[in-house]
N, C-alpha and C positions, 0 to 999 in steps of 0.2 A: 574613425572610420578605416573599415578595411576595404581596400581597392586592389584591383589586379594590376599587374605591371603592364604598363605601354610604353613603348619607345616614341620618342618623337619624330623618328624619321617615319613613324607608321601614319602620321596625320595627313589629311586629305586638304590639301590646300584649298580646294574647291569651296569646301563647306564654310570657309572663313574669307569669303572675297570682302565681306565689309571691313576686315582689317585691312591697315597697308601692310606692303612688304615687309616694311621695316618693325612693324607691331607684331606682325605673323612670327617672324624670327625671334625678335627678342622674347617673346612669352611663349614658344614652343613647349618649354618643361610645364609652365601653368595650364596650358591647353592640354597636354597629354595626362595630367594628373586630374584635370575635370572630365576628360572622357572616361578614364579609368573608375571614376566615381560614379558617373552615371551608368556604367556597364553593371555596378551591383544591383541597378534595379530591374535588370532583365529578368522575366519571369515571376516577378513579384505580383502576388494577388493579395496584397494589403494585410496579410497576417500578423507579419513581423517585420518592420523597417530594419533595414541594414545600413541606413545612413547616419552620420555623426548626430543630426538634429532631426527628429522624427517627422517624417514627411516632406521634408525639405530637400532639394537636390540642385546641386550647383550647377550653374550655366555660365555662358558667355554671353556678355551684352555689350557690344561694341557700340561705340558712338562717335561719329567723325572719324571713323577709322582708327580710333584708339582701343585698346584692350580694357575692358572692364569685366568684371564679375557680377553676379546675383544669385540669388536663391529662389527656385521654383518652388511653389507646391505641388506635390506630384496629385493625381487624379484620386487616389486612394484617400490621401489625408482630406482632400476638399470634401469627399464624399463623407469621412469621419465627422468633420466639424459639421457638415449640413445636417447628418443626422442627429447630433447634439443640440444642434441650434433648434431643430423641430422638436425635441424632447423637450426642452425648455419652455416652447410655445405650448406644448400640450399640457404641461404641468402649469403654465402660468394661465391656460386658458380656464382652469377649474370646471372641466365638464365632469359631471358625477361619475363615478367609476362604473354605475351600470350601465352608462351609455359611451364609455369611452372608447369603444370599438366598433361603434356603429356608422354604417354608412348607407348610401343608396340602395346598395345590393342587400341590407338587411332589413330594409324597411318595407312591410307589406302594403303594397299599394293596392287600392281598393276603388272603385267607382264612387264612394263616398269622400276619399282622401286625396284623389286623383289631381283634382285642382291645385291643392295645398303642397303637394309635392313638386308639380311643375312650378309654382311660385317660388319654392325653396331653392330649385336648381336656377332660376331668374336671379334670384338675389345674389348668385354666386357668380354672376357674369362678370367678366373683367371692366372695373370702371364704375360699377352700379354701386350707387350709396344711399338707394332708396332701401328703407327697412319693411318688415313685415309687422302685423299684429295678428297672430296666429290664434284664434279663439274656436271653444268649441267646448261640449260634455266632458267630463271626466273622465280621461282613461282611453280618448280616441287618439292619442299618439302625438300631441302638441310638443311634449318635452322633449321625445324622441327625435322629433323632426328637426327641432331648435339645435338638439345636439350635434345631429347630422351634418347640418350647416356649420357649426363649431368646427366638428373633425376634419371637414372638407377644406376649410379655409387655413387651419394650423396643418395640416399634410401638405398645404401647397407653400408653406411658410408665411402666412399671414397672421397678424396679431388678433387675437379673439379674449374676449371675457365672459366666461358664462357664469351667470349667478341667480339664484332664485331671489325671488322679491325679498322674501321674509328673512333670508340670511343676509340679504342686502341691508335692508332696514334696520337689522339687528346691529350692524356693523355701524351704521350711521349713529344710532343710538347710544352706542359705546363711546362714540367721540364728544357725546355732548358734554359741554361745560368744562371739556380738557383743553381748549384752545388748539385743536388740532386736528384736520380731515381724518377720518377713517382711511385705512389703507385701501379698501375697496373703492371708496369714492375716488380717491386719487388716481387709481386705476382706469375708474369707469369714464371719467372726464374726458379722455382724449384717445382712449384705446379706437383702433379703425373699424372694430366691430365688437358692440356689446351687445349680449344677449341676456335679456331679464325674464326669467321664469317665474309664472304664476302672479302674474300682476293681479290685485284684487283679493288676494288671499287672507289678508287682514286690515282691519282699520288703521287709518295714519293718524298721528298726534298733529296739531298745527306744524311743530318746527320740522317734524320728518317730512311732512307734505312739501314745505317749502324747499328743504333738501332735494327733494326727488324733481320738484320742478325744476330748478336749478340745475338739474344735470340734465334734464332731458331739454330745457331750452338751451342749455350751451351747446349739446350734440345737433339740434335742430339749426342753429345759427352757423354752426361749422360745418354742416354736410357731412356728419359722421353717421354709419349705417348703424342701425338700432333694432335688433329683433326683441318682439315683446310676445309672451306666451300669457292666456287667461281664459279660465273657466268661465267667464262672462262676456257676452255679447258687446260690441261697442256701444249699443243703445242703452244698457242695462247696467255698465261696470261702473257709471257716474256715482250710483249710490255706495258703492265699495270703497271708493278713494275720498270719500266726505271724511274729512278730518277734524278732531276734537281740539277747540282752543283751549288755551288757559285757564278758561272759566267754565269748561266742561260742557261747552254749547258746541253742537255740529256746525261746520262752515264749509260749504261747497266749492269756494273760492280756489281753493288750490285743485280741486277736482275738475274743474272746468278748465283750469289752464294747463293741467297735465294732459288733458284728454285733448285739448286745442293743439298742443304741440305733436300727439301722437298721430292724430289726424293728419297733420301736416309732414310729417316725414315717413311714415307707414302705408303700406297696403293692407287694407282690411281681406284677411283669408280665414274662410270658415274650415277647419278639420273635422269633418265629419265622421260617422260611423259608430260603431258600438263601442262599449267598454272591453278594450283587449284585455285587462287585467283579471277581469271575471274569467276568462278563459285561460288564465295562467300565462299569458304572453306579457311581458314588460314592455309598456311603452312610456 
């Protein structure tokens, strides 16, 4: 670490009133060296750190009149680490690339979806753990709106997991018979905000239906926010969640239990409007 020369006679005693006179006199050389080390940070804009330990600045931390030193993280290092942490959150959130940069300013608000947009903003309020069940016809912007919620949350440092239900179920099936929980299931159980996109896109097996119910039941009991999108209205999605038991028969037990939990922890919100994809706009 390169430092400028600083004489111990240049020290301002008033700055170190927390030190006893004896400690101040005994550690003048140390104080001068620390002040010189701090001076190399003057004019820094975070591009290239000149300290011996990147982003860490030596400081004096007196206690009970005694001389002690410590290392303080500079504002640029704090910013770098916070940005890195957010990058990890965005990566872990698994928002599809097509929606990875979406926010409320990129979401086209219409008379048909205005209520849904307001509900999305409501879901972002601090301390709000209620979820949303966003339903509507194909292409009306449900996935995009759910991604906006995910991006807004990760942007402010909150943990989110975004997964399409077909991918999520495939992950669960991949773990079947291996005596191990699927990676996505491990993350989904306790993540503060879980977003499940396109519920009802495929039929469930009896085992997968049980796993999905256990997940939603756990999140319901723990008061964890869950956002769900579906092309089907709450009144009609039940038939899409009917599972097939080991004998090949249809069973609506899991469907009823799953929807009971969804009704218990989510607000039902219709995302209306035309199919934007037909107009060349991805939603």
